[in-house]
C-alpha positions as YAML, in Angstrom:
chain: A
units: angstrom
residues:
- id: 1
  name: MET
  ca: [-5.82, -22.86, 37.76]
- id: 2
  name: LEU
  ca: [-7.61, -20.16, 35.44]
- id: 3
  name: PHE
  ca: [-4.87, -17.82, 36.51]
- id: 4
  name: ILE
  ca: [-2.20, -20.39, 35.63]
- id: 5
  name: VAL
  ca: [-3.84, -21.33, 32.40]
- id: 6
  name: MET
  ca: [-3.61, -17.56, 31.62]
- id: 7
  name: LEU
  ca: [0.06, -17.19, 32.75]
- id: 8
  name: LEU
  ca: [1.38, -20.54, 31.17]
- id: 9
  name: SER
  ca: [-0.44, -18.98, 27.89]
- id: 10
  name: TYR
  ca: [1.31, -15.49, 28.02]
- id: 11
  name: LEU
  ca: [4.57, -16.99, 28.57]
- id: 12
  name: LEU
  ca: [3.97, -19.33, 25.45]
- id: 13
  name: GLY
  ca: [3.00, -16.73, 23.44]
- id: 14
  name: SER
  ca: [6.00, -14.41, 24.73]
- id: 15
  name: ILE
  ca: [8.44, -17.39, 23.03]
- id: 16
  name: PRO
  ca: [10.08, -14.63, 20.40]
- id: 17
  name: SER
  ca: [10.28, -17.06, 17.50]
- id: 18
  name: SER
  ca: [11.79, -14.27, 15.13]
- id: 19
  name: ILE
  ca: [14.47, -13.06, 17.48]
- id: 20
  name: ILE
  ca: [15.52, -16.65, 18.35]
- id: 21
  name: ALA
  ca: [15.79, -17.09, 14.57]
- id: 22
  name: GLY
  ca: [17.52, -14.13, 14.29]
- id: 23
  name: LYS
  ca: [20.34, -14.71, 16.71]
- id: 24
  name: LEU
  ca: [20.75, -18.31, 15.88]
- id: 25
  name: LEU
  ca: [21.10, -17.66, 11.71]
- id: 26
  name: ARG
  ca: [22.65, -14.23, 11.76]
- id: 27
  name: GLY
  ca: [23.51, -13.43, 15.53]
- id: 28
  name: ILE
  ca: [21.49, -10.32, 15.25]
- id: 29
  name: ASP
  ca: [18.40, -8.89, 16.72]
- id: 30
  name: ILE
  ca: [15.83, -8.74, 13.97]
- id: 31
  name: ARG
  ca: [14.04, -5.67, 15.71]
- id: 32
  name: ASP
  ca: [17.27, -3.94, 14.39]
- id: 33
  name: TYR
  ca: [16.37, -4.56, 10.76]
- id: 34
  name: GLY
  ca: [13.84, -4.40, 8.32]
- id: 35
  name: SER
  ca: [10.46, -2.83, 9.77]
- id: 36
  name: GLY
  ca: [11.72, -3.66, 13.43]
- id: 37
  name: ASN
  ca: [9.35, -5.68, 14.10]
- id: 38
  name: ALA
  ca: [9.55, -9.17, 15.63]
- id: 39
  name: GLY
  ca: [7.10, -11.07, 13.60]
- id: 40
  name: GLY
  ca: [6.92, -13.43, 10.65]
- id: 41
  name: THR
  ca: [6.79, -10.77, 8.34]
- id: 42
  name: ASN
  ca: [9.71, -9.22, 8.99]
- id: 43
  name: THR
  ca: [11.82, -12.61, 9.16]
- id: 44
  name: PHE
  ca: [10.87, -13.18, 5.27]
- id: 45
  name: ARG
  ca: [12.34, -9.81, 4.82]
- id: 46
  name: VAL
  ca: [15.31, -9.97, 6.70]
- id: 47
  name: LEU
  ca: [16.23, -13.61, 7.01]
- id: 48
  name: GLY
  ca: [14.97, -15.49, 4.13]
- id: 49
  name: TRP
  ca: [11.53, -17.47, 3.01]
- id: 50
  name: LYS
  ca: [12.70, -20.36, 4.95]
- id: 51
  name: PRO
  ca: [13.25, -19.06, 8.22]
- id: 52
  name: GLY
  ca: [10.21, -16.74, 7.58]
- id: 53
  name: VAL
  ca: [7.76, -19.93, 7.11]
- id: 54
  name: LEU
  ca: [9.66, -21.40, 10.38]
- id: 55
  name: VAL
  ca: [8.82, -18.59, 12.25]
- id: 56
  name: THR
  ca: [5.32, -17.97, 11.06]
- id: 57
  name: ALA
  ca: [4.41, -21.61, 11.65]
- id: 58
  name: ALA
  ca: [5.97, -21.47, 15.18]
- id: 59
  name: ASP
  ca: [3.74, -18.24, 16.01]
- id: 60
  name: VAL
  ca: [0.48, -19.91, 14.91]
- id: 61
  name: VAL
  ca: [1.27, -23.24, 16.96]
- id: 62
  name: LYS
  ca: [1.63, -21.02, 20.25]
- id: 63
  name: GLY
  ca: [-1.84, -19.79, 19.36]
- id: 64
  name: ILE
  ca: [-2.83, -23.39, 18.78]
- id: 65
  name: VAL
  ca: [-1.16, -25.09, 21.91]
- id: 66
  name: ALA
  ca: [-2.59, -22.43, 24.32]
- id: 67
  name: THR
  ca: [-6.20, -22.52, 23.11]
- id: 68
  name: PHE
  ca: [-6.23, -26.36, 22.69]
- id: 69
  name: TRP
  ca: [-3.93, -27.80, 25.08]
- id: 70
  name: VAL
  ca: [-3.25, -25.44, 27.56]
- id: 71
  name: ALA
  ca: [-6.83, -24.07, 28.49]
- id: 72
  name: PRO
  ca: [-8.26, -27.47, 29.31]
- id: 73
  name: LEU
  ca: [-6.14, -27.61, 32.14]
- id: 74
  name: ALA
  ca: [-8.66, -25.19, 33.77]
- id: 75
  name: PHE
  ca: [-11.78, -27.31, 32.71]
- id: 76
  name: GLY
  ca: [-13.94, -28.67, 35.27]
- id: 77
  name: VAL
  ca: [-11.95, -26.70, 38.02]
- id: 78
  name: CYS
  ca: [-13.77, -23.18, 37.79]
- id: 79
  name: SER
  ca: [-17.15, -22.19, 36.98]
- id: 80
  name: ILE
  ca: [-16.36, -20.48, 33.67]
- id: 81
  name: ASP
  ca: [-17.48, -22.22, 30.64]
- id: 82
  name: SER
  ca: [-14.97, -24.16, 28.18]
- id: 83
  name: ASP
  ca: [-15.11, -21.89, 25.44]
- id: 84
  name: THR
  ca: [-14.52, -18.82, 27.65]
- id: 85
  name: ILE
  ca: [-11.58, -20.40, 29.28]
- id: 86
  name: ARG
  ca: [-10.28, -21.20, 25.38]
- id: 87
  name: LEU
  ca: [-10.66, -17.40, 24.79]
- id: 88
  name: MET
  ca: [-9.00, -16.26, 27.75]
- id: 89
  name: ALA
  ca: [-6.02, -18.71, 27.00]
- id: 90
  name: GLY
  ca: [-5.99, -17.26, 23.38]
- id: 91
  name: ILE
  ca: [-6.01, -13.71, 24.29]
- id: 92
  name: SER
  ca: [-3.23, -14.41, 26.83]
- id: 93
  name: ALA
  ca: [-1.05, -15.99, 24.35]
- id: 94
  name: ILE
  ca: [-1.64, -13.20, 21.83]
- id: 95
  name: ILE
  ca: [-0.68, -10.37, 24.45]
- id: 96
  name: GLY
  ca: [2.39, -12.49, 25.06]
- id: 97
  name: HIS
  ca: [3.38, -12.41, 21.62]
- id: 98
  name: ILE
  ca: [2.70, -8.87, 21.42]
- id: 99
  name: TRP
  ca: [4.47, -7.81, 24.38]
- id: 100
  name: THR
  ca: [6.76, -10.57, 25.26]
- id: 101
  name: VAL
  ca: [8.44, -10.67, 28.74]
- id: 102
  name: PHE
  ca: [11.68, -12.32, 27.18]
- id: 103
  name: ALA
  ca: [12.40, -9.44, 24.85]
- id: 104
  name: GLY
  ca: [11.80, -6.24, 26.75]
- id: 105
  name: PHE
  ca: [8.15, -6.23, 25.84]
- id: 106
  name: ARG
  ca: [8.78, -5.39, 22.15]
- id: 107
  name: GLY
  ca: [7.42, -8.54, 20.21]
- id: 108
  name: GLY
  ca: [5.23, -9.15, 16.73]
- id: 109
  name: LYS
  ca: [1.88, -7.73, 15.96]
- id: 110
  name: GLY
  ca: [0.41, -10.80, 16.91]
- id: 111
  name: VAL
  ca: [-1.37, -12.08, 13.50]
- id: 112
  name: GLY
  ca: [0.39, -15.17, 13.55]
- id: 113
  name: THR
  ca: [-0.47, -16.18, 17.08]
- id: 114
  name: ALA
  ca: [-4.23, -14.97, 16.97]
- id: 115
  name: ALA
  ca: [-4.61, -17.02, 13.55]
- id: 116
  name: GLY
  ca: [-3.46, -20.14, 15.76]
- id: 117
  name: VAL
  ca: [-6.24, -19.18, 18.45]
- id: 118
  name: LEU
  ca: [-9.01, -18.94, 15.68]
- id: 119
  name: VAL
  ca: [-7.91, -22.10, 13.96]
- id: 120
  name: VAL
  ca: [-9.14, -23.59, 17.34]
- id: 121
  name: LEU
  ca: [-12.16, -21.02, 17.99]
- id: 122
  name: TYR
  ca: [-13.41, -19.96, 14.42]
- id: 123
  name: PRO
  ca: [-11.88, -22.38, 12.04]
- id: 124
  name: VAL
  ca: [-14.58, -21.63, 8.95]
- id: 125
  name: PRO
  ca: [-14.53, -17.73, 9.54]
- id: 126
  name: LEU
  ca: [-10.68, -17.83, 9.48]
- id: 127
  name: LEU
  ca: [-10.75, -19.66, 6.21]
- id: 128
  name: ILE
  ca: [-12.74, -16.98, 4.74]
- id: 129
  name: CYS
  ca: [-10.70, -14.16, 5.95]
- id: 130
  name: LEU
  ca: [-7.46, -16.04, 4.95]
- id: 131
  name: ALA
  ca: [-8.69, -15.98, 1.55]
- id: 132
  name: LEU
  ca: [-9.38, -12.58, 1.46]
- id: 133
  name: PHE
  ca: [-5.66, -12.06, 2.87]
- id: 134
  name: LEU
  ca: [-4.41, -14.08, -0.14]
- id: 135
  name: VAL
  ca: [-6.47, -12.04, -2.71]
- id: 136
  name: VAL
  ca: [-5.35, -8.60, -1.22]
- id: 137
  name: LEU
  ca: [-1.51, -9.93, -1.07]
- id: 138
  name: ALA
  ca: [-2.06, -11.17, -5.02]
- id: 139
  name: LEU
  ca: [-3.29, -7.64, -5.98]
- id: 140
  name: TRP
  ca: [-1.01, -5.65, -3.73]
- id: 141
  name: ARG
  ca: [1.85, -7.72, -2.37]
- id: 142
  name: ILE
  ca: [1.77, -5.97, 0.74]
- id: 143
  name: VAL
  ca: [1.35, -8.19, 3.58]
- id: 144
  name: ALA
  ca: [0.59, -5.15, 6.01]
- id: 145
  name: LEU
  ca: [-2.62, -4.20, 3.83]
- id: 146
  name: SER
  ca: [-3.44, -7.84, 3.43]
- id: 147
  name: SER
  ca: [-3.33, -8.45, 7.26]
- id: 148
  name: ILE
  ca: [-5.39, -5.15, 7.99]
- id: 149
  name: ALA
  ca: [-8.01, -6.03, 5.34]
- id: 150
  name: ALA
  ca: [-8.63, -9.50, 6.89]
- id: 151
  name: ALA
  ca: [-8.62, -8.07, 10.52]
- id: 152
  name: LEU
  ca: [-11.60, -5.63, 9.26]
- id: 153
  name: ALA
  ca: [-13.32, -8.17, 7.38]
- id: 154
  name: PHE
  ca: [-13.42, -10.66, 10.47]
- id: 155
  name: PRO
  ca: [-16.06, -9.06, 12.62]
- id: 156
  name: LEU
  ca: [-18.31, -8.92, 9.22]
- id: 157
  name: VAL
  ca: [-17.58, -12.46, 8.80]
- id: 158
  name: LEU
  ca: [-18.83, -13.27, 12.28]
- id: 159
  name: SER
  ca: [-21.56, -10.86, 12.09]
- id: 160
  name: THR
  ca: [-22.86, -12.67, 8.69]
- id: 161
  name: LEU
  ca: [-22.29, -16.06, 9.65]
- id: 162
  name: ARG
  ca: [-24.41, -15.55, 13.20]
- id: 163
  name: TYR
  ca: [-27.41, -13.21, 11.91]
- id: 164
  name: GLY
  ca: [-27.55, -14.23, 8.50]
- id: 165
  name: PHE
  ca: [-26.86, -17.92, 8.66]
- id: 166
  name: ASP
  ca: [-28.06, -18.71, 12.53]
- id: 167
  name: TRP
  ca: [-24.68, -19.94, 13.19]
- id: 168
  name: PRO
  ca: [-24.61, -20.94, 17.00]
- id: 169
  name: MET
  ca: [-21.96, -18.58, 18.58]
- id: 170
  name: ALA
  ca: [-21.58, -17.73, 22.23]
- id: 171
  name: ASP
  ca: [-21.55, -14.07, 23.07]
- id: 172
  name: PRO
  ca: [-18.03, -14.36, 24.66]
- id: 173
  name: LEU
  ca: [-16.51, -15.61, 21.43]
- id: 174
  name: TYR
  ca: [-18.75, -13.37, 19.06]
- id: 175
  name: TYR
  ca: [-17.18, -10.06, 20.79]
- id: 176
  name: PHE
  ca: [-13.93, -11.68, 21.15]
- id: 177
  name: GLY
  ca: [-13.63, -11.51, 17.04]
- id: 178
  name: PHE
  ca: [-14.33, -7.68, 17.28]
- id: 179
  name: ALA
  ca: [-11.63, -7.22, 20.24]
- id: 180
  name: ALA
  ca: [-9.10, -9.31, 18.22]
- id: 181
  name: SER
  ca: [-10.06, -7.35, 15.22]
- id: 182
  name: ILE
  ca: [-9.20, -4.05, 16.77]
- id: 183
  name: LEU
  ca: [-6.19, -5.38, 18.57]
- id: 184
  name: ILE
  ca: [-4.57, -6.33, 15.26]
- id: 185
  name: ILE
  ca: [-5.23, -3.11, 13.61]
- id: 186
  name: PHE
  ca: [-4.02, -1.19, 16.54]
- id: 187
  name: THR
  ca: [-0.41, -3.05, 16.43]
- id: 188
  name: HIS
  ca: [-0.65, -2.12, 12.55]
- id: 189
  name: ARG
  ca: [-1.03, 1.39, 13.41]
- id: 190
  name: SER
  ca: [2.57, 2.41, 11.96]
- id: 191
  name: ASN
  ca: [1.83, 0.54, 8.78]
- id: 192
  name: ILE
  ca: [-1.44, 2.20, 8.06]
- id: 193
  name: ARG
  ca: [0.18, 5.63, 8.37]
- id: 194
  name: LYS
  ca: [2.97, 4.73, 6.11]
- id: 195
  name: LEU
  ca: [0.16, 3.16, 3.63]
- id: 196
  name: MET
  ca: [-1.57, 6.30, 3.68]
- id: 197
  name: LYS
  ca: [1.32, 8.64, 3.23]
- id: 198
  name: LYS
  ca: [1.91, 6.36, -0.38]
- id: 199
  name: ARG
  ca: [-1.62, 7.70, -1.43]
...
């Protein structure tokens, strides 16, 4: 059942929202335009703000559904605790978004779907990092830079809450925060190179 949960979460995360939007609205593969990425940011750039909002919302919902509704299918069936099962479902959805089986394993960068997972697992740390994202975006108007800043801050926020304010936090969830941060930064490696060249 745990394997089924992970498979369903992966397939859910693999639904290529931006690619579907590009095909329906313009008859194009969005990966051939803009940054070449199949994510919400490139949807804003290529298709406009309304499709961008819808695609970003769809990507967030994928993470929420996998973590909140799909994961409980394995509750009580295996010996793993519920938080870890949610975690595994969430990771599977993020992986599906980045390496989608429905579009040649070329998906988005995982930010939207990861945000959906974090809505369920870490709502307060997510809000803190979202505030940072918006501040960086307002100052520099670069979504990639804002995403990278939020990803870098996330483990620091978790550590501050856990050790500075004694927040109860299971080890798997805590270390997932670091893994998710590293994964988001990894998927933004091309953006990091471009930002460094502009210095």
